[in-house]
N, C-alpha and C positions, 0 to 999 in steps of 0.2 A: 504494499499500500504505500501511496505517497503522502502528502501533507494533509489530507482531508482527515477529519476527526470524527470518530463515531462517539457521540456523547451519551452518558448514561441516561436512561429513561426516568423521568420524573413526572408521572401522571397516573391517574387512577385507571385510565383506559390503556392498559399496557399493550394489548394486541395491536390496537390501531397505532399506537405510538411507536412500537417496534417496525411496523410496516412503513410509517413516515420516516423513521430513522434510516431504514434501508434505502428509501427512495432518495434521502439527502446524500447518503453514501455514494450510491450509484452515479447521481448526477454530479456530486463533488469530485469524484474520481474520474468522471467523463468515460464511464464504461460503455461499451457499444455491444450489440448483439454478438454473441461469439466469445466474449470475455468471461473469465472465471471469476466467481465471487470468492471471498475469504471463506475459510472453513466455519462450520457452525460453532465450533469452540471458540475461535477467535472473535466471531461476531458476538457470541454471548458474553464474553469477557468485556468487550468494550461497551456493550449496551447495559451491562450489569443485570442481565436477566438469565433465566435458565436456558439450557440448550433446547429443551422442549418447547419453550416459547418461540425460539428462533426457528426451530423445525416447523412449527405450525404455521409461522408467517411465510416461510418459503414454500410450504405445502399450498397455501392459498395463492401464491404467485404462480406455482406450477399449474394449479387448476385453471388459472386464467391465461395460460400459455406464455407467461413472461420469463419463466426460467425452465431449464431442463436439468434433471439430476442424472448424472452418469455414474453407475456403480464403479466405485474404485478410482474415479477421476475428480468428482466434485460437482458443484452446481454452476451452470453457465447461463448467462443472460441470453434470452432468445428474442426479446423485443425491446424497443426503446422505452424507458421508465421516466416519467416526469412527476413533478409535484401536483400537477393539475389533472392527472389521469383519474379516471373513475373506475371503480371496481364493480363489475357486474357478475356477482355469483349466480350460478344456475342451480335450480333445484330439479333433480331428475328422479322419476320413480325407480326403485331398486328392483322391481320384479321383472320376470321374464314373460308376462303375460302379452297376449296379442294387442291389447289397446296401448299398453306402454310403448311396445315397439313400434306400433303405427303412429303414435304421437311423435316419436323421435324421427321416424322416417319423413313425416310431413315436413318437419324442420329442415331435414337434410335435402329434401326436394328443392325447397327455395334456395338453400345455400349453393347446392351443386349447380343449379341452372344459372344464377346470377354470376356465380365465380366463372362459369364457363364463357359466358358472355364477355366478361371483362378480360378474361385471359386471351380470348380470341382477338380482342381489340388492342391489347397492350403488349403481348408476347413479343419479344425480339428473338433473334436467331439463337442466342445462348439459352434462353428460356426454353425455346422449343427443343434444343438438343437435350436439355436436362429432363424435361417431361418425356421425351421419347426413350431416353435411357431408362427411366423409372418404369415405362410401360414395357420395355423389352425384358427387364428384370421380372416383372410381374407375370408376363406371358410364359417365360421360362419356368418359373416356379409353379405356375398353374399346371403345366404339362408334366413336369417331373413329379410333382407331389399329388397329382390326380385331383386338381381343383383346390388344394389347400394353399392359398396364396394370400391370406388376409393381411399379413404384415406388408407384403409387397403392394397389394391393392391400396392399402392405406397411404403408403409412400407416394404412389402415383397421384392420388387425389390431393394430398398435401402440396405437392409440386404445382398442381393446377390452382389451388387456393393461393399460394404464395405468388404466383406470377400474375394473379388478379391485381395485385398492387394495393389491396385493402387489407391491412394486418388484422382487422376484426374478424374476417372470415376464418383465418387460421386459429385465432384465439377462441373463437366461439366453438369451432369443430373440435379443438383440442380438449375443451372442457367437456365435450360430449363423447370423447374417445371411448370411454368404457362401455357406455350404452350401445354405441355403433358396433363395437366388437362382439356384442352378445348375438347379433345377427349370425355371425359365423361360429361362435363358440356353443351357442345353444339354439340352433336353428329350428325350434318347434317340431323336431322329429323329421325334417326334411334333409335326406342324406345328400342331395345334389344342391343344397342351398347356395345361391349365388352364381351357379354355373351359367345360367341363362344371361347373366349381365356381362360375362366375359367378352364377347365380341364387341360390345358397346364401348368398351375402353379404347379399343383401336379406332373406331369411327369417331368417337369424341376427339381423339388426338388429331385425326385427320381434319376434322373441321376447324380446330384451333390453329393447325399448321396452315390452313388455307385462309386464315384470318376472316372466318365466315361466322359472325356472332350469332346469326339466326340458326345456322346449322348446328352450332355448338350447344345452343340451349336445347334444340330438339333431341340431340343425341343424349345429353345429360338426363333429359326427362324420360327418354326410352330406357336408360340404364336403371333408374330408379323405379320405373314401372315394373321391370322384371323382379326387383327385389320385393315389391309390394305383392306381385302375383305369388312369389314363393311363400311370403308370410301368410296370405290367405289359404294357400294350400296346406301350409303346416297347421294352421288353426282348424281347418276343416278335418284334417286328419285326427287331431287331438280330440275334437268334438265327437268324431266317430268311435274313437277308442273309449272315451268316457261313457257313451252310450252302451257300448258293448259290456264294459264293466258293471254299469248299473243293472243291466239285464241279467247278469249271471246270478 
């Protein structure tokens, strides 16, 4: 650390004060996305709070997509942090029922479609090369692991969100990461869940590469429609199973 000072917290609202102190530190040190933050122990010592309090504050930042924790490496800044930024926590249902998944999918439909439009309008050659690389990695994983490519699929979509030029897309999507991944981890009994969406990743990229926002939106909506179809198919299967159990 340079000459910036982390002052002890002197307030009843310690959680908010810790977050504000971290903001002051990040801005004072002129840290940029990609820079590593001090360790939790060092932050706790300077702020005169417990490491648990610091950990909880960093967890809030992680949920907002502001930092990334890398096991064995540390905590890294992911987005620009300023004193006047607003925290927008999301409350998501923790269940894996059909309605909860559909509510999340409805939000994703709007995010995916608008991000695709902006991406098609704003992507430069370097952006397109990165998105295509993520697509190729996803396609290879899909074929090698027989459709099990959730992580690579996520990386592809993140590349589109980042290229949109609006950091809120990535922050909101990151906060919803856990719920989105339940589509693939617990797909309501649908063994081939997500397989129908696979070809639309390529057509979505083709529309973005052609700088065609109308086509990009259409392909993004087609992709999400296949996921909705899978969810409805899974819900119908579970309903049928429940009826069979009740009849026994």
